[in-house]
C-alpha positions in Angstrom: 118.2 65.5 81.6 114.8 64.5 81.6 111.7 65.5 83.6 108.3 63.4 83.6 105.1 63.8 84.9 102.3 61.2 86.4 99.3 63.2 87.4 97.8 60.7 90.1 94.4 62.9 89.9 93.2 66.1 89.7 95.2 67.3 92.7 98.1 65.4 93.4 101.1 64.2 90.9 104.5 62.7 90.9 107.4 64.8 89.1 110.5 62.4 88.5 113.9 64.1 87.6 116.7 62.1 85.4 119.9 63.2 85.6 122.8 61.7 83.7 126.7 62.1 83.3 126.5 64.8 81.0 124.2 67.1 83.2 127.0 67.4 86.1 130.2 65.9 84.8 132.0 69.7 83.7 131.1 71.3 86.4 132.2 68.9 89.0 135.3 68.9 86.9 136.0 72.6 86.9 135.4 73.0 90.5 137.5 69.8 91.3 140.5 72.0 89.2 139.4 74.9 91.0 140.2 73.0 94.4 143.2 71.3 92.7 144.7 75.3 92.2 144.1 76.4 95.7 144.7 73.2 98.1 146.9 72.7 100.5 147.7 68.9 101.1 151.3 68.4 103.3 153.7 66.7 100.9 152.6 68.3 97.9 153.1 72.2 96.6 150.2 74.2 95.8 148.6 73.7 92.9 150.4 70.2 92.0 148.1 67.9 94.3 147.5 64.8 92.0 143.9 65.4 90.5 143.0 61.9 91.8 143.8 62.7 95.6 141.6 66.1 94.7 138.6 63.6 93.5 139.2 61.3 96.7 139.3 63.9 99.1 136.5 66.5 97.2 134.8 64.5 94.7 131.8 63.3 96.1 130.9 66.3 98.2 130.8 68.3 95.3 129.0 66.0 93.0 126.3 65.7 95.7 126.2 69.3 96.0 125.9 70.3 92.2 123.6 67.5 91.4 121.3 69.1 94.4 121.6 72.7 92.3 120.7 71.1 89.2 117.7 69.4 90.7 116.2 72.1 92.4 116.8 74.9 89.6 115.5 72.1 87.0 111.9 71.4 88.9 111.6 75.0 89.7 112.2 75.7 85.5 109.8 73.1 84.6 107.3 73.7 87.5 107.3 77.4 85.9 107.6 76.7 81.9 104.4 74.0 82.9 102.6 76.8 84.7 102.0 74.4 87.2 99.9 76.1 90.3 101.0 74.1 93.1 100.3 74.2 97.0 103.2 74.1 99.8 106.6 72.8 97.7 107.7 70.0 96.3 108.1 66.8 99.0 111.1 64.5 97.4 109.9 61.3 97.7 111.7 58.9 100.3 114.3 56.8 98.6 116.8 54.2 100.0 120.5 55.5 100.3 121.4 56.9 97.1 124.1 55.0 95.2 126.9 58.3 94.4 129.3 56.0 92.9 127.1 55.8 89.7 126.2 58.0 87.0 123.0 58.5 86.6 120.3 59.8 89.2 116.8 59.7 89.7 114.4 61.4 92.1 110.7 61.3 92.2 108.8 65.0 93.8 105.2 64.5 95.1 103.3 67.8 94.1 99.7 68.9 95.7 98.0 70.9 92.8 96.0 73.9 93.2 92.4 73.1 92.5 90.2 74.2 89.8 86.9 76.6 90.6 85.1 79.1 90.3 83.9 82.2 93.1 80.3 83.0 92.8 79.7 86.3 94.6 75.6 86.6 94.3 74.3 84.3 96.2 70.9 83.6 97.2 70.7 85.6 100.2 72.0 88.8 100.4 74.9 90.5 102.5 74.5 93.3 104.8 75.6 96.0 104.1 75.8 98.7 106.8 75.0 102.2 106.2 76.6 103.9 109.4 74.8 108.0 110.4 75.6 109.6 113.1 72.3 110.7 114.4 70.8 114.0 116.7 71.9 112.5 119.8 74.9 111.3 119.0 76.1 114.8 117.7 74.7 116.3 120.5 76.7 114.5 122.7 79.8 115.4 120.8 78.8 118.6 121.1 78.5 118.8 125.1 81.9 116.7 125.0 83.3 119.6 123.7 82.2 122.7 125.4 83.2 120.6 128.4 86.7 120.2 127.0 87.3 123.8 125.9 85.6 125.2 129.0 86.9 126.6 132.2 87.7 125.3 135.3 85.9 126.9 138.3 87.5 126.2 141.7 85.2 124.8 144.1 84.7 124.3 148.3 83.1 121.0 148.2 82.3 118.2 146.1 78.9 118.0 144.2 77.5 115.7 141.9 79.0 117.4 138.4 82.7 117.9 140.5 85.6 117.2 138.6 88.0 115.7 141.9 91.4 115.5 142.0 93.2 113.4 144.7 95.4 110.6 145.4 94.4 106.7 145.5 96.9 105.1 147.8 97.1 101.7 149.4 100.3 100.7 151.2 100.1 97.1 151.5 100.1 97.1 147.3 101.8 99.6 146.7 99.3 101.8 145.3 100.2 105.5 144.9 98.2 107.0 142.0 96.8 110.8 141.4 93.7 111.3 139.0 90.8 113.6 137.8 87.9 112.0 138.3 83.9 112.3 138.1 81.4 110.6 140.1 79.9 109.6 137.4 82.4 106.9 136.4 81.5 105.1 139.6 79.1 101.9 139.7 76.0 102.4 141.9 75.5 105.2 143.8 76.6 104.4 147.4 80.6 105.4 146.3 79.9 108.8 145.1 77.5 109.5 148.2 80.8 109.7 149.8 82.4 112.0 147.9 79.4 114.4 148.3 80.2 117.3 150.4 83.4 116.4 151.1 86.3 119.1 150.8 90.5 119.4 149.9 92.1 116.9 152.3 90.0 114.9 153.2 90.3 111.2 152.8 87.3 109.0 151.4 87.3 105.3 152.1 87.0 103.1 149.2 86.5 99.1 148.0 87.7 98.5 145.0 85.6 95.4 144.3 82.2 97.0 142.6 84.3 100.4 142.2 84.3 100.9 138.5 82.3 99.3 136.1 84.8 98.4 133.7 88.3 96.9 135.2 89.9 98.8 133.5 88.9 101.8 134.3 90.0 100.5 137.9 93.2 99.7 136.1 94.1 102.6 135.3 92.6 105.0 138.2 95.4 103.0 140.9 98.0 102.7 137.7 98.0 98.2 138.4 98.6 95.5 136.3 96.1 93.9 134.3 96.8 90.5 135.8 96.6 92.2 139.2 93.5 94.4 138.9 91.0 91.1 137.9 89.6 90.1 141.3 91.5 92.8 143.0 89.6 93.2 146.6 91.0 96.1 149.1 90.4 99.3 150.7 92.0 102.1 149.0 92.2 105.9 150.6 91.4 108.5 148.0 92.6 112.3 149.6 91.2 115.0 148.0 93.5 117.6 146.6 91.4 120.3 144.0 87.7 120.2 143.5 86.8 122.0 140.4 83.7 122.2 138.5 83.4 122.7 134.3 81.6 125.5 133.4 80.8 125.0 129.7 82.7 126.9 126.6 80.2 129.0 124.6 79.7 128.0 121.0 81.1 131.1 119.1 83.6 132.1 116.2 86.6 131.9 118.9 85.7 127.6 119.4 85.1 127.0 116.4 88.1 128.5 115.1 90.0 126.3 117.7 88.4 123.0 116.3 89.0 124.7 112.3 91.6 126.8 111.9 90.5 126.3 108.2 87.6 128.7 109.3 85.1 126.5 107.5 82.6 127.0 110.1 80.6 129.7 111.1 77.5 128.4 112.7 76.3 125.7 115.0 75.1 124.4 111.7 78.0 123.9 110.4 80.2 122.2 113.2 76.8 120.1 113.8 77.6 119.1 109.8 80.8 118.8 109.8 80.7 116.3 112.9 78.4 114.6 111.4 80.7 114.5 107.7 84.2 113.4 110.3 82.1 110.9 112.6 80.3 109.5 109.5 83.8 108.7 107.4 85.0 106.6 110.4 82.1 104.9 110.6 82.5 104.0 106.7 85.8 102.0 107.7 83.9 100.1 110.6 81.3 99.3 108.3 83.2 98.4 105.4 85.4 96.2 107.7 82.4 94.2 108.5 81.7 94.1 105.3 84.6 92.5 104.4 84.7 90.1 107.0 80.9 88.9 106.3 81.9 88.3 102.8 85.0 86.6 103.3 83.2 84.3 105.6 80.3 83.8 102.8 83.0 82.9 99.9 84.6 80.0 102.1 81.7 78.7 103.3 79.9 78.6 99.8 83.0 78.0 97.8 83.4 74.4 97.6 86.5 72.5 96.4 88.4 70.0 97.3 92.1 70.5 98.3 95.2 67.8 98.6 94.9 67.5 102.6 97.1 64.1 102.4 99.7 65.8 101.0 99.7 69.7 103.0 99.2 67.6 105.6 102.9 66.4 105.1 104.5 69.9 103.9 103.3 70.8 106.9 105.4 68.2 109.2 108.7 69.7 107.8 107.6 73.2 106.3 108.1 74.4 110.3 111.1 75.5 112.2 110.7 71.9 113.8 109.4 68.9 112.3 105.9 67.7 113.5 104.7 64.2 113.7 101.3 63.0 111.8 99.1 64.0 114.6 100.7 67.2 115.1 100.6 68.3 111.3 97.0 66.9 111.1 95.6 69.6 114.2 97.5 72.3 112.4 96.2 71.9 108.9 93.0 71.8 109.9 93.4 74.9 112.1 94.6 76.6 108.7 92.7 75.3 106.0 90.0 77.7 106.7 93.2 80.2 105.7 94.4 78.3 103.2 90.6 78.1 101.3 90.2 82.0 101.9 93.7 82.8 100.0 92.6 80.7 97.1 89.7 82.4 96.4 91.4 86.0 97.2 93.9 84.8 94.3 91.0 83.4 92.1 89.3 87.1 93.0 92.3 89.1 91.9 93.3 87.2 88.9 89.3 87.4 87.4 89.2 91.0 88.0 92.5 92.0 86.8 93.3 93.4 90.1 96.8 94.4 90.0 99.2 96.9 92.1 102.2 98.8 91.2 105.4 100.0 93.3 103.5 103.4 92.4 100.4 102.5 93.8 101.9 101.2 97.0 104.0 104.8 97.3 101.3 106.8 96.6 98.9 104.7 99.6 101.6 105.4 101.6 102.3 109.3 100.7 98.5 109.8 102.0 98.5 107.6 104.9 101.8 109.8 106.0 100.0 113.0 105.0 97.1 111.8 107.2 99.1 111.2 110.1 101.0 114.4 109.8 97.7 116.7 109.7 96.7 115.0 113.1 99.7 116.7 114.2 98.8 119.9 113.2 101.6 119.8 110.0 99.1 119.9 107.0 100.9 121.3 103.8 103.8 119.0 103.6 105.8 119.3 100.4 106.3 116.9 97.9 109.8 116.1 98.8 109.3 115.5 102.1 106.4 112.9 101.7 108.8 111.4 99.4 111.7 110.7 101.7 109.5 109.7 104.4 107.5 107.4 102.5 111.0 106.1 100.8 112.0 104.8 104.7 108.7 103.3 105.4 108.8 100.9 102.0 112.1 100.3 103.1 110.8 98.5 105.6 109.6 95.2 103.9 106.9 94.0 106.0 105.5 97.2 106.2 105.3 97.8 101.8 103.7 94.0 102.4 101.2 95.6 104.8 100.6 98.8 102.8 100.3 95.8 99.5 97.7 94.1 101.7 95.5 97.5 102.2 95.5 98.1 98.6 94.5 94.8 97.9 91.9 94.6 100.6 90.0 97.8 99.2 89.9 97.1 95.4 88.0 93.7 96.4 85.8 95.3 98.8 85.2 97.9 95.6 84.4 94.6 93.8 82.5 92.8 96.5 79.9 96.1 96.5 80.0 95.9 92.8 78.8 92.3 92.5 77.8 90.4 95.4 74.4 90.7 96.7 74.0 93.1 99.0 71.3 94.6 100.7 72.1 98.3 102.5 70.7 98.8 105.8 71.1 102.1 107.6 71.6 102.2 111.0 72.8 104.5 114.0 76.2 103.8 115.6 74.5 102.6 118.8 72.6 100.1 116.5 74.8 98.6 114.9 77.1 98.0 118.3 74.2 96.3 119.8 73.7 94.8 116.3 77.0 93.5 115.1 78.5 92.9 118.8 75.5 92.6 121.3 74.5 94.7 123.4 77.2 95.5 126.0 
């Protein structure tokens, strides 16, 4: 067998594989001999069928199968030994009908080669790295929410502005009947809250759904209707009041602190504020890190210049899916996926340049950390190592889950590289201002 390569340019090559008779003949003969021992052909005892008849009936199929196996094995071995970094998969060049009666065969494959390029993290213009802080306003609002959540409900005779009202929305035509507890500040405008003020248990309030809430999702949950049905919903509903309460805020005392933090770490309002700030800023760090990852990714894709073997990749896309695509569809698909392909190459380069390696132990440790955090949310604070090992083994038995965790670790290590080497400008903001700046003032 002989394999040669012709480099068309820096991004494209053609590999030619020549297969001679001695490469496949022994294997073909052995398979046909095995067939002869088991073949059931009328008029002959098993194992006594003439070899000529076996070759006539099975020879060509066995030959084609063995040549194809040889071809794939030889091509894969060649790519590995030559350390050729290819994109997609080798594409067989079209050739007119193969003469399988010949003794020697030649096949050609097109290759799309990975471009050579460098990644420069230190750009001229700095990328913003947000440091999101929990300000006094946010902390005070969180404390108010805690006081309400753990406060006492006091029954009321009539609805007041700060009442919690339980009742049932109804509309017979749309088959709506849903019991909810609401507060008047959730309604849009002032007209609808006014209808409730002074109302008593048993009273029925008639409301129009259009403009009832600021957000359609609030209306969807209140009426228990589908996402599709809630948009442009313009009907009348009734709300029958079944219960009226006022929530008396809980005292900020040790009893409340211990309910919130069973480990006894909070002894005062100052401790509580510090704890709220610490927990909030941990969550903010995750959002800020994701924003930084997105921004650096965008910067790298826009500023790392290299060519791709576009024509080859479009040919490959035509045959890579479950259904073949025509030229126009393949071109459209390539244009949609080009940015993703570029980032995958850039990411691979960064992983290699920074010697980022993920071991099975890394994946297992990450999985156990995630599992431990999830168990803590349900009050299981100190699971045993044996318990964690067992759950981790079940989780990582799912290949998709193992791959997802591996990708999370890679992202975290790349983030560390960006923080160390990229041109970043730290900007401290409150969460409210972060949302306004990043997502717009909503």
